[in-house]
DRENDREN-587097 format. One record per residue: residue number from 1; residue in three letters; x, z, y of N, C-alpha, C, O in turn. Coordinates in Angstrom, 1 decimal, decimal comma. Example, Ala and Ser with C-alpha at 12.3 -4.5 7.8 and 13.67 -1.06 7.14 Angstrom:
! residues 2
+-----+-----+--------+--------+--------+--------+--------+--------+--------+--------+--------+--------+--------+--------+
|   i |  aa |     nX |     nZ |     nY |    caX |    caZ |    caY |     cX |     cZ |     cY |     oX |     oZ |     oY |
+-----+-----+--------+--------+--------+--------+--------+--------+--------+--------+--------+--------+--------+--------+
|   1 | ala |   13,2 |    7,8 |   -5,7 |   12,3 |    7,8 |   -4,5 |   13,2 |    7,8 |   -3,3 |   14,2 |    8,5 |   -3,3 |
|   2 | ser |   12,8 |    7,1 |   -2,2 |   13,7 |    7,1 |   -1,1 |   12,9 |    7,9 |    0,0 |   13,4 |    8,0 |    1,1 |
+-----+-----+--------+--------+--------+--------+--------+--------+--------+--------+--------+--------+--------+--------+
END
This chain:
! residues 117
+-----+-----+--------+--------+--------+--------+--------+--------+--------+--------+--------+--------+--------+--------+
|   i |  aa |     nX |     nZ |     nY |    caX |    caZ |    caY |     cX |     cZ |     cY |     oX |     oZ |     oY |
+-----+-----+--------+--------+--------+--------+--------+--------+--------+--------+--------+--------+--------+--------+
|   1 | met |    0,8 |    0,0 |   -1,2 |    0,0 |    0,0 |    0,0 |    0,9 |    0,0 |    1,2 |    1,8 |    0,8 |    1,3 |
|   2 | glu |    0,6 |   -0,8 |    2,2 |    1,4 |   -0,9 |    3,4 |    1,1 |    0,3 |    4,3 |    0,0 |    0,9 |    4,2 |
|   3 | lys |    2,1 |    0,7 |    5,1 |    2,0 |    1,8 |    6,0 |    1,8 |    1,3 |    7,4 |    2,0 |    2,0 |    8,3 |
|   4 | ser |    1,3 |    0,1 |    7,6 |    1,2 |   -0,5 |    8,9 |   -0,2 |   -0,4 |    9,5 |   -0,4 |   -1,0 |   10,6 |
|   5 | phe |   -1,1 |    0,3 |    8,8 |   -2,4 |    0,5 |    9,4 |   -3,0 |    1,8 |    9,0 |   -2,5 |    2,5 |    8,0 |
|   6 | ile |   -4,0 |    2,2 |    9,7 |   -4,8 |    3,4 |    9,4 |   -6,3 |    3,0 |    9,2 |   -6,6 |    1,9 |    9,7 |
|   7 | ile |   -7,0 |    3,8 |    8,6 |   -8,5 |    3,6 |    8,5 |   -9,1 |    4,7 |    9,4 |   -8,9 |    5,9 |    9,3 |
|   8 | glu |  -10,0 |    4,2 |   10,3 |  -10,7 |    5,2 |   11,2 |  -12,2 |    5,0 |   11,2 |  -12,7 |    3,9 |   10,9 |
|   9 | ala |  -12,9 |    6,1 |   11,5 |  -14,3 |    6,1 |   11,7 |  -14,5 |    6,3 |   13,2 |  -14,5 |    7,5 |   13,6 |
|  10 | pro |  -14,6 |    5,3 |   14,0 |  -14,4 |    5,4 |   15,5 |  -15,5 |    6,1 |   16,3 |  -15,3 |    6,4 |   17,4 |
|  11 | gly |  -16,7 |    6,3 |   15,7 |  -17,7 |    7,0 |   16,5 |  -19,1 |    6,4 |   16,3 |  -19,3 |    5,4 |   15,6 |
|  12 | asn |  -20,1 |    7,1 |   16,9 |  -21,5 |    6,7 |   16,8 |  -21,7 |    5,3 |   17,1 |  -21,3 |    4,8 |   18,2 |
|  13 | gly |  -22,5 |    4,6 |   16,3 |  -22,9 |    3,2 |   16,5 |  -21,8 |    2,2 |   16,1 |  -22,0 |    1,0 |   16,3 |
|  14 | lys |  -20,7 |    2,7 |   15,5 |  -19,6 |    1,8 |   15,1 |  -19,4 |    2,0 |   13,6 |  -20,0 |    2,9 |   12,9 |
|  15 | val |  -18,7 |    1,1 |   13,0 |  -18,4 |    1,2 |   11,5 |  -16,9 |    1,5 |   11,3 |  -16,1 |    1,2 |   12,2 |
|  16 | ser |  -16,6 |    2,1 |   10,2 |  -15,2 |    2,4 |    9,9 |  -14,4 |    1,1 |    9,7 |  -15,0 |    0,1 |    9,2 |
|  17 | his |  -13,1 |    1,1 |   10,1 |  -12,3 |   -0,1 |   10,0 |  -10,9 |    0,3 |   10,0 |  -10,5 |    1,4 |   10,1 |
|  18 | thr |  -10,0 |   -0,8 |    9,7 |   -8,6 |   -0,6 |    9,8 |   -8,1 |   -0,9 |   11,2 |   -8,7 |   -1,7 |   11,9 |
|  19 | ile |   -7,0 |   -0,3 |   11,6 |   -6,4 |   -0,5 |   12,8 |   -4,9 |   -0,5 |   12,6 |   -4,4 |    0,4 |   11,9 |
|  20 | ser |   -4,1 |   -1,4 |   13,3 |   -2,7 |   -1,4 |   13,2 |   -2,1 |   -0,1 |   13,8 |   -2,5 |    0,3 |   14,8 |
|  21 | ile |   -1,1 |    0,4 |   13,1 |   -0,5 |    1,6 |   13,7 |    0,3 |    1,2 |   15,0 |    0,6 |    2,1 |   15,8 |
|  22 | tyr |    0,6 |    0,0 |   15,2 |    1,2 |   -0,5 |   16,4 |    0,3 |   -0,5 |   17,6 |    0,8 |   -0,6 |   18,7 |
|  23 | asn |   -1,0 |   -0,5 |   17,4 |   -2,0 |   -0,4 |   18,5 |   -2,5 |    1,0 |   18,7 |   -3,3 |    1,3 |   19,6 |
|  24 | met |   -2,1 |    1,9 |   17,8 |   -2,7 |    3,3 |   17,8 |   -2,4 |    4,0 |   19,1 |   -3,3 |    4,7 |   19,6 |
|  25 | asp |   -1,2 |    4,0 |   19,6 |   -0,8 |    4,7 |   20,8 |   -1,7 |    4,4 |   22,0 |   -1,9 |    5,3 |   22,8 |
|  26 | ala |   -2,1 |    3,2 |   22,1 |   -3,0 |    2,8 |   23,2 |   -4,4 |    3,5 |   23,1 |   -5,1 |    3,6 |   24,1 |
|  27 | arg |   -4,8 |    3,8 |   21,9 |   -6,1 |    4,3 |   21,6 |   -6,2 |    5,9 |   21,4 |   -7,2 |    6,5 |   21,5 |
|  28 | val |   -5,0 |    6,5 |   21,2 |   -5,0 |    7,9 |   20,9 |   -4,2 |    8,6 |   22,0 |   -3,2 |    8,1 |   22,4 |
|  29 | arg |   -4,7 |    9,7 |   22,4 |   -4,1 |   10,5 |   23,5 |   -2,7 |   11,0 |   23,1 |   -2,5 |   11,5 |   22,0 |
|  30 | ala |   -1,8 |   11,0 |   24,0 |   -0,5 |   11,5 |   23,8 |   -0,6 |   13,0 |   23,4 |   -1,4 |   13,7 |   24,0 |
|  31 | gly |    0,2 |   13,4 |   22,5 |    0,2 |   14,8 |   22,0 |   -0,7 |   15,0 |   20,8 |   -0,6 |   16,1 |   20,2 |
|  32 | thr |   -1,4 |   14,0 |   20,4 |   -2,3 |   14,1 |   19,2 |   -1,4 |   14,3 |   18,0 |   -0,4 |   13,6 |   17,8 |
|  33 | glu |   -1,8 |   15,2 |   17,1 |   -1,0 |   15,5 |   15,9 |   -1,2 |   14,4 |   14,9 |   -2,3 |   13,9 |   14,7 |
|  34 | ile |   -0,1 |   14,1 |   14,2 |   -0,1 |   13,2 |   13,1 |    0,2 |   14,1 |   11,9 |    1,3 |   14,7 |   11,8 |
|  35 | met |   -0,7 |   14,1 |   10,9 |   -0,6 |   15,0 |    9,8 |   -0,4 |   14,3 |    8,5 |   -0,7 |   13,1 |    8,4 |
|  36 | arg |    0,1 |   15,1 |    7,5 |    0,3 |   14,6 |    6,2 |   -0,2 |   15,6 |    5,2 |   -0,3 |   16,8 |    5,5 |
|  37 | val |   -0,6 |   15,2 |    4,0 |   -1,0 |   16,0 |    2,9 |    0,1 |   16,4 |    2,0 |    0,9 |   15,5 |    1,6 |
|  38 | arg |    0,3 |   17,6 |    1,7 |    1,4 |   18,1 |    0,8 |    1,0 |   17,7 |   -0,6 |    0,3 |   18,5 |   -1,3 |
|  39 | thr |    1,4 |   16,6 |   -1,0 |    1,2 |   16,1 |   -2,4 |    2,1 |   15,0 |   -2,7 |    3,0 |   14,6 |   -1,9 |
|  40 | thr |    2,0 |   14,4 |   -3,9 |    2,9 |   13,4 |   -4,3 |    2,6 |   12,0 |   -3,6 |    1,4 |   11,9 |   -3,1 |
|  41 | leu |    3,5 |   11,2 |   -3,5 |    3,3 |    9,8 |   -3,0 |    2,2 |    9,1 |   -3,8 |    1,3 |    8,4 |   -3,2 |
|  42 | ser |    2,2 |    9,3 |   -5,1 |    1,2 |    8,7 |   -5,9 |   -0,2 |    9,1 |   -5,5 |   -1,1 |    8,3 |   -5,5 |
|  43 | lys |   -0,4 |   10,4 |   -5,2 |   -1,7 |   10,9 |   -4,9 |   -2,1 |   10,4 |   -3,5 |   -3,3 |   10,1 |   -3,2 |
|  44 | arg |   -1,1 |   10,3 |   -2,6 |   -1,4 |    9,8 |   -1,2 |   -1,9 |    8,3 |   -1,3 |   -2,8 |    7,9 |   -0,6 |
|  45 | val |   -1,2 |    7,5 |   -2,2 |   -1,6 |    6,1 |   -2,4 |   -3,0 |    6,0 |   -3,0 |   -3,8 |    5,2 |   -2,5 |
|  46 | lys |   -3,3 |    6,9 |   -3,9 |   -4,7 |    6,9 |   -4,5 |   -5,7 |    7,2 |   -3,5 |   -6,7 |    6,5 |   -3,4 |
|  47 | ala |   -5,4 |    8,2 |   -2,6 |   -6,4 |    8,5 |   -1,5 |   -6,5 |    7,4 |   -0,6 |   -7,6 |    7,1 |   -0,1 |
|  48 | gly |   -5,4 |    6,7 |   -0,2 |   -5,5 |    5,6 |    0,7 |   -6,3 |    4,4 |    0,1 |   -7,0 |    3,8 |    0,8 |
|  49 | thr |   -6,1 |    4,2 |   -1,1 |   -6,8 |    3,1 |   -1,8 |   -8,3 |    3,4 |   -1,8 |   -9,1 |    2,5 |   -1,6 |
|  50 | arg |   -8,6 |    4,7 |   -2,1 |  -10,0 |    5,1 |   -2,1 |  -10,6 |    5,0 |   -0,7 |  -11,7 |    4,5 |   -0,5 |
|  51 | ala |   -9,8 |    5,3 |    0,4 |  -10,3 |    5,3 |    1,7 |  -10,7 |    3,8 |    2,1 |  -11,6 |    3,6 |    2,9 |
|  52 | met |   -9,9 |    2,9 |    1,5 |  -10,2 |    1,4 |    1,8 |  -11,7 |    1,1 |    1,4 |  -12,3 |    0,2 |    2,0 |
|  53 | thr |  -12,2 |    1,8 |    0,4 |  -13,6 |    1,4 |    0,0 |  -14,6 |    1,9 |    1,0 |  -15,8 |    1,5 |    0,9 |
|  54 | tyr |  -14,2 |    2,8 |    1,9 |  -15,1 |    3,3 |    2,9 |  -15,2 |    2,4 |    4,2 |  -16,0 |    2,6 |    5,1 |
|  55 | val |  -14,3 |    1,4 |    4,3 |  -14,2 |    0,5 |    5,4 |  -15,6 |   -0,3 |    5,5 |  -16,1 |   -0,7 |    4,5 |
|  56 | gly |  -16,1 |   -0,3 |    6,7 |  -17,4 |   -1,0 |    6,9 |  -18,6 |   -0,1 |    6,9 |  -19,7 |   -0,6 |    7,1 |
|  57 | arg |  -18,4 |    1,2 |    6,6 |  -19,5 |    2,1 |    6,6 |  -19,9 |    2,5 |    8,0 |  -19,0 |    2,8 |    8,9 |
|  58 | pro |  -21,2 |    2,7 |    8,3 |  -21,6 |    3,2 |    9,6 |  -21,2 |    4,6 |    9,9 |  -20,9 |    5,3 |    8,9 |
|  59 | tyr |  -21,1 |    5,0 |   11,1 |  -20,7 |    6,4 |   11,5 |  -21,7 |    7,4 |   11,1 |  -22,9 |    7,2 |   11,3 |
|  60 | asn |  -21,3 |    8,6 |   10,6 |  -22,2 |    9,7 |   10,3 |  -22,0 |   10,8 |   11,3 |  -20,9 |   11,3 |   11,4 |
|  61 | asn |  -23,0 |   11,1 |   12,1 |  -22,8 |   12,1 |   13,2 |  -23,3 |   13,5 |   12,7 |  -23,4 |   14,4 |   13,5 |
|  62 | lys |  -23,5 |   13,6 |   11,4 |  -24,0 |   14,9 |   10,8 |  -22,8 |   15,6 |   10,2 |  -22,7 |   15,7 |    9,0 |
|  63 | phe |  -21,9 |   16,2 |   11,0 |  -20,7 |   16,9 |   10,5 |  -21,1 |   18,1 |    9,7 |  -20,4 |   18,5 |    8,8 |
|  64 | trp |  -22,2 |   18,8 |   10,1 |  -22,6 |   20,0 |    9,4 |  -23,0 |   19,9 |    8,0 |  -23,1 |   20,9 |    7,2 |
|  65 | asp |  -23,2 |   18,7 |    7,5 |  -23,6 |   18,5 |    6,1 |  -23,0 |   17,1 |    5,6 |  -23,7 |   16,2 |    5,2 |
|  66 | asn |  -21,6 |   17,0 |    5,7 |  -21,0 |   15,7 |    5,4 |  -20,1 |   15,7 |    4,1 |  -19,3 |   14,8 |    4,0 |
|  67 | lys |  -20,3 |   16,7 |    3,3 |  -19,5 |   16,7 |    2,0 |  -20,1 |   15,8 |    1,0 |  -20,5 |   16,3 |   -0,1 |
|  68 | lys |  -20,1 |   14,5 |    1,3 |  -20,7 |   13,6 |    0,3 |  -19,8 |   12,3 |    0,3 |  -19,0 |   12,1 |    1,3 |
|  69 | tyr |  -19,8 |   11,6 |   -0,7 |  -19,0 |   10,4 |   -0,8 |  -19,8 |    9,1 |   -0,5 |  -19,2 |    8,0 |   -0,3 |
|  70 | ala |  -21,1 |    9,2 |   -0,4 |  -21,9 |    8,0 |   -0,3 |  -22,5 |    7,9 |    1,1 |  -22,6 |    8,9 |    1,8 |
|  71 | gly |  -22,8 |    6,7 |    1,6 |  -23,5 |    6,5 |    2,8 |  -22,6 |    6,5 |    4,0 |  -21,4 |    6,1 |    3,9 |
|  72 | asn |  -23,1 |    6,9 |    5,1 |  -22,3 |    6,8 |    6,4 |  -21,1 |    7,8 |    6,3 |  -21,2 |    8,8 |    5,6 |
|  73 | met |  -20,1 |    7,5 |    7,1 |  -18,9 |    8,4 |    7,1 |  -18,4 |    8,7 |    8,5 |  -18,4 |    7,8 |    9,4 |
|  74 | asn |  -18,0 |    9,9 |    8,8 |  -17,3 |   10,2 |   10,0 |  -15,9 |   10,5 |    9,7 |  -15,4 |   10,4 |    8,6 |
|  75 | cys |  -15,1 |   10,7 |   10,8 |  -13,6 |   10,7 |   10,6 |  -13,1 |   11,7 |    9,6 |  -12,3 |   11,4 |    8,7 |
|  76 | ser |  -13,6 |   13,0 |    9,8 |  -13,1 |   14,0 |    8,9 |  -13,6 |   13,8 |    7,4 |  -13,0 |   14,1 |    6,5 |
|  77 | gln |  -14,9 |   13,4 |    7,4 |  -15,5 |   13,1 |    6,1 |  -14,8 |   12,0 |    5,3 |  -14,6 |   12,1 |    4,1 |
|  78 | leu |  -14,3 |   11,0 |    6,0 |  -13,6 |    9,9 |    5,4 |  -12,3 |   10,4 |    4,7 |  -12,0 |   10,0 |    3,6 |
|  79 | val |  -11,5 |   11,2 |    5,5 |  -10,3 |   11,7 |    4,9 |  -10,5 |   12,7 |    3,8 |   -9,9 |   12,6 |    2,7 |
|  80 | trp |  -11,5 |   13,6 |    4,0 |  -11,8 |   14,6 |    3,0 |  -12,3 |   13,9 |    1,7 |  -11,8 |   14,2 |    0,6 |
|  81 | ala |  -13,2 |   12,9 |    1,8 |  -13,8 |   12,3 |    0,6 |  -12,7 |   11,4 |   -0,1 |  -12,7 |   11,4 |   -1,3 |
|  82 | ala |  -11,9 |   10,8 |    0,6 |  -10,8 |   10,0 |    0,0 |   -9,9 |   10,8 |   -0,9 |   -9,6 |   10,5 |   -2,0 |
|  83 | tyr |   -9,5 |   12,0 |   -0,4 |   -8,6 |   12,9 |   -1,2 |   -9,4 |   13,5 |   -2,3 |   -8,9 |   13,6 |   -3,4 |
|  84 | lys |  -10,6 |   14,0 |   -2,0 |  -11,4 |   14,8 |   -3,0 |  -11,7 |   13,9 |   -4,2 |  -11,6 |   14,3 |   -5,3 |
|  85 | ser |  -12,3 |   12,7 |   -3,9 |  -12,7 |   11,8 |   -5,0 |  -11,6 |   11,1 |   -5,7 |  -11,7 |   10,9 |   -6,9 |
|  86 | ala |  -10,5 |   10,8 |   -5,1 |   -9,4 |   10,1 |   -5,7 |   -8,4 |   11,1 |   -6,4 |   -7,8 |   10,7 |   -7,4 |
|  87 | thr |   -8,2 |   12,3 |   -5,9 |   -7,2 |   13,2 |   -6,4 |   -7,7 |   14,6 |   -6,8 |   -6,9 |   15,3 |   -7,4 |
|  88 | gly |   -8,9 |   14,9 |   -6,4 |   -9,4 |   16,3 |   -6,6 |   -8,9 |   17,3 |   -5,6 |   -9,3 |   18,4 |   -5,6 |
|  89 | ile |   -8,1 |   16,8 |   -4,6 |   -7,6 |   17,7 |   -3,5 |   -8,7 |   17,9 |   -2,5 |   -9,2 |   17,0 |   -1,9 |
|  90 | asp |   -9,1 |   19,2 |   -2,3 |  -10,1 |   19,5 |   -1,3 |   -9,4 |   20,0 |    0,0 |   -8,8 |   21,0 |    0,1 |
|  91 | leu |   -9,5 |   19,1 |    1,0 |   -8,9 |   19,4 |    2,3 |   -9,7 |   20,3 |    3,2 |   -9,3 |   20,5 |    4,4 |
|  92 | asp |  -10,8 |   20,7 |    2,8 |  -11,7 |   21,6 |    3,6 |  -11,1 |   23,0 |    3,7 |  -11,1 |   23,7 |    2,7 |
|  93 | gly |  -10,5 |   23,4 |    4,8 |   -9,8 |   24,7 |    4,9 |  -10,7 |   25,9 |    4,9 |  -10,2 |   27,0 |    4,6 |
|  94 | asp |  -12,0 |   25,7 |    5,1 |  -12,9 |   26,9 |    5,0 |  -14,0 |   26,9 |    4,0 |  -14,7 |   27,9 |    3,8 |
|  95 | gly |  -14,1 |   25,8 |    3,3 |  -15,0 |   25,7 |    2,2 |  -16,5 |   25,6 |    2,6 |  -17,4 |   25,9 |    1,7 |
|  96 | gly |  -16,8 |   25,4 |    3,8 |  -18,2 |   25,4 |    4,3 |  -18,9 |   24,2 |    3,8 |  -18,4 |   23,3 |    3,1 |
|  97 | lys |  -20,2 |   24,0 |    4,3 |  -21,0 |   22,9 |    3,9 |  -20,6 |   21,6 |    4,5 |  -20,8 |   20,5 |    3,9 |
|  98 | gly |  -20,0 |   21,7 |    5,6 |  -19,5 |   20,5 |    6,3 |  -18,0 |   20,6 |    6,5 |  -17,4 |   21,6 |    6,5 |
|  99 | val |  -17,3 |   19,4 |    6,6 |  -15,9 |   19,4 |    6,8 |  -15,6 |   18,8 |    8,2 |  -16,0 |   17,7 |    8,5 |
| 100 | tyr |  -14,9 |   19,5 |    9,0 |  -14,6 |   19,1 |   10,4 |  -13,1 |   18,9 |   10,5 |  -12,3 |   19,3 |    9,6 |
| 101 | leu |  -12,6 |   18,2 |   11,5 |  -11,2 |   18,0 |   11,7 |  -10,4 |   19,4 |   11,7 |   -9,3 |   19,4 |   11,2 |
| 102 | arg |  -11,0 |   20,4 |   12,3 |  -10,3 |   21,7 |   12,4 |  -10,2 |   22,3 |   11,0 |   -9,2 |   23,0 |   10,7 |
| 103 | asp |  -11,1 |   22,0 |   10,1 |  -11,0 |   22,4 |    8,7 |   -9,8 |   21,8 |    8,0 |   -9,1 |   22,4 |    7,2 |
| 104 | ile |   -9,7 |   20,5 |    8,2 |   -8,5 |   19,7 |    7,6 |   -7,2 |   20,3 |    8,2 |   -6,2 |   20,4 |    7,4 |
| 105 | lys |   -7,2 |   20,5 |    9,5 |   -6,0 |   21,0 |   10,1 |   -5,5 |   22,4 |    9,5 |   -4,4 |   22,6 |    9,4 |
| 106 | lys |   -6,5 |   23,2 |    9,2 |   -6,1 |   24,6 |    8,7 |   -6,0 |   24,6 |    7,2 |   -5,8 |   25,7 |    6,6 |
| 107 | ser |   -6,2 |   23,5 |    6,5 |   -6,0 |   23,4 |    5,1 |   -4,6 |   23,7 |    4,7 |   -3,7 |   23,3 |    5,4 |
| 108 | ser |   -4,4 |   24,4 |    3,6 |   -3,1 |   24,7 |    3,1 |   -2,4 |   23,4 |    2,6 |   -1,2 |   23,4 |    2,4 |
| 109 | trp |   -3,2 |   22,4 |    2,4 |   -2,6 |   21,1 |    1,9 |   -2,0 |   20,3 |    3,0 |   -1,2 |   19,3 |    2,7 |
| 110 | thr |   -2,3 |   20,5 |    4,3 |   -1,9 |   19,7 |    5,4 |   -0,8 |   20,3 |    6,3 |   -0,7 |   21,5 |    6,4 |
| 111 | tyr |   -0,1 |   19,4 |    6,9 |    0,9 |   19,9 |    7,9 |    1,1 |   18,8 |    9,0 |    1,0 |   17,6 |    8,7 |
| 112 | thr |    1,5 |   19,2 |   10,2 |    1,8 |   18,2 |   11,2 |    3,2 |   17,8 |   11,1 |    4,1 |   18,6 |   11,0 |
| 113 | tyr |    3,5 |   16,5 |   11,1 |    4,9 |   16,0 |   11,0 |    5,3 |   15,2 |   12,2 |    6,5 |   14,9 |   12,3 |
| 114 | ala |    4,4 |   14,9 |   13,1 |    4,8 |   14,1 |   14,3 |    3,7 |   14,2 |   15,3 |    2,6 |   14,7 |   15,0 |
| 115 | tyr |    3,9 |   13,8 |   16,6 |    2,9 |   13,7 |   17,6 |    3,0 |   12,4 |   18,2 |    4,0 |   11,7 |   18,3 |
| 116 | val |    1,8 |   11,9 |   18,7 |    1,7 |   10,6 |   19,4 |    2,4 |   10,8 |   20,7 |    2,1 |   11,7 |   21,4 |
| 117 | gln |    3,2 |    9,8 |   21,0 |    4,0 |    9,9 |   22,3 |    3,2 |    9,4 |   23,5 |    3,7 |    9,4 |   24,6 |
+-----+-----+--------+--------+--------+--------+--------+--------+--------+--------+--------+--------+--------+--------+
END
């Protein structure tokens, strides 16, 4: 799998899609954390491959109840579902009914390795 793109769920009324990492800095605020999951390269590739199957899905604005693999997807749900369904890794740091970006950030599986310049 190439490392030259990311998969994003850009917001309400839009669908998830790929974006070149070379265009990311123009769209993401300086100082934004770039995180990685503490696991093997093989499992990261499996999660990335699974995330590709979510491309084209409409945005889900129901964060409070988003621990599902089917239907609409929001940003944290897309990342959580890709890892959970492909590798069994649950990135939800608090185990609640919904998974938010803050839950992924506080997961013991994740760490920040860089910041957007």
